[in-house]
N, C-alpha and C positions, 0 to 999 in steps of 0.2 A: 608325723614328723614334719617340722617346718624346715625349708631350705635355709641356709645361712643368710641369704639376701632377703628372706621373707616373702619371696614371690610365689613359692610353690608349697603345697601341702601334699604329703604322701600318706595314704592310709591303707594298711593291709586288710584284705577282705577274704575270710575263709569261704564265704558263700559263693563268691564268683571266682575263687582260686586265682586271684591276681592282686596286684597293688594298684590302687587308683590314685592318680595324680590330678590335683585341682590347682587352678591358678588362684592366687590369693590377692585381694585388693583391699588395703586398709583393714577394716574390721570384719569383712564379710567375704565369703567365697563368691567370686564373680559369676559363676554359673553352677547350677545344681548337677550338671553333667561333668564327669571327669574329662580333662583334655587329653589324658594319656592313660593307657593301661599297660602295666608291666606284666607280661605273660610268662608262662613256663614253670611257675612255682605252684606246687600242689596246695599247700596250706600255709600261706605266709603268716608269720608271727614275728613281729618286731620289724621295724623299718627305720632307716636313718639315711640322711644325706651325708656325703663326705664334706670336708671343710671347704672345698672349693665349689661345692654344689654341682659338680659335674657327674656325680655318680649317686645312685641310690642302692643301698644294700638291704637285703631282707633274708631271713632264714625260713626254712620250711619245717613246721612242727611235725610233719609226717615223713621226713627224710633227713639224712645226716648232712644236709647241704646248705651252703650260703650262695645266694645269687647276687650278682652285681649288674646293674644296668647303667649304660652310658647315656648321657644327655646328648641328643642330636644338636647340630649347630643351630637349628631354628627353635630350640627349646623342647620341653617335654610335650610331645604331641604324638597322637596315634597309638598304635599297638606296637610295643617293643618287646623283643626277645632279649634274653640275658647276654651281656658282654662277656661274662665269666660265670661258671658254675663250679664250685669247689667243695669237695667233701671236707667238712670241718669236725666231724665226730668219727672216731674209729668205728668200724662196722660192728664189733662186738658190744661196744657201749650203746650204740643206736639200737641194736636188737634187744638189749635188756629192757628198754622202755617201749619198744614197738608193739604194744598190746592191741592197737587198733590202727587203722590207716591215718588217724589224726595225731598219733603219739610217737614218741621216741626221738624226735628231732629237737633242735634248739627251740626254746620258747622266748628267750630274751636276747636282745642285740643292742649294743650301744657303741658309740664311737667317741673316743677322746680326741676331738678334732685337733687340738693344739699339738698332740704327740703322734697322730696317725695310728692310734691303737684301736683295734676292733675287739670287743669283748662279747662273748656269747655265753649263754647258760642253758642248762637243762637239768632235769631231775638226776640223771646218772652222772653228769659231769658239771659240777656247780659253776666253774669258771674256766674259760679257755681264752687265750689272748693271741691275736694275730696282727701282723703289720697290714695296714690298709692297702699297701701296694701289692700284696698278694692277690687282691681282687680287682684292682684298678689297672694294674700293669702285670697281668699274670704271666708267670714263666713256669714251665713244668719243673717239679722239684721232687727228688726221691722221697722226701719225708711227707709230702702231701700228695694225695691221690687226686688228679685232675679228672673231672667227670665230663 
């Protein structure tokens, strides 16, 4: 995923169990090494920047969770832990597809930036919609299980 300002690229990586963030300059990646690693997610699958570029969201293919990471004041640097982790699939829905450690969680994620809508998908729950504020400005809610 490219940040809205075009400065950053975020790539989910199953092998390293994190999201790698690179600084982008014109038509090339300025370094072959990531400038930031978003940690804490088991099997990231799908990654998007919010409209303001201040957060990166990713889902975990092996868990019913969505992870939100906040950009530090000095930019995407170092190893970062999640700003918010929220369960986005009901447990019974997740368990239907959890046939291996890599399965059962959301596989797709997108953000309609102009409306602040997050959309996820998985085999057992084809479409689920959320307000991006649930992850960028999280508040405990009786209908959502905070993890």
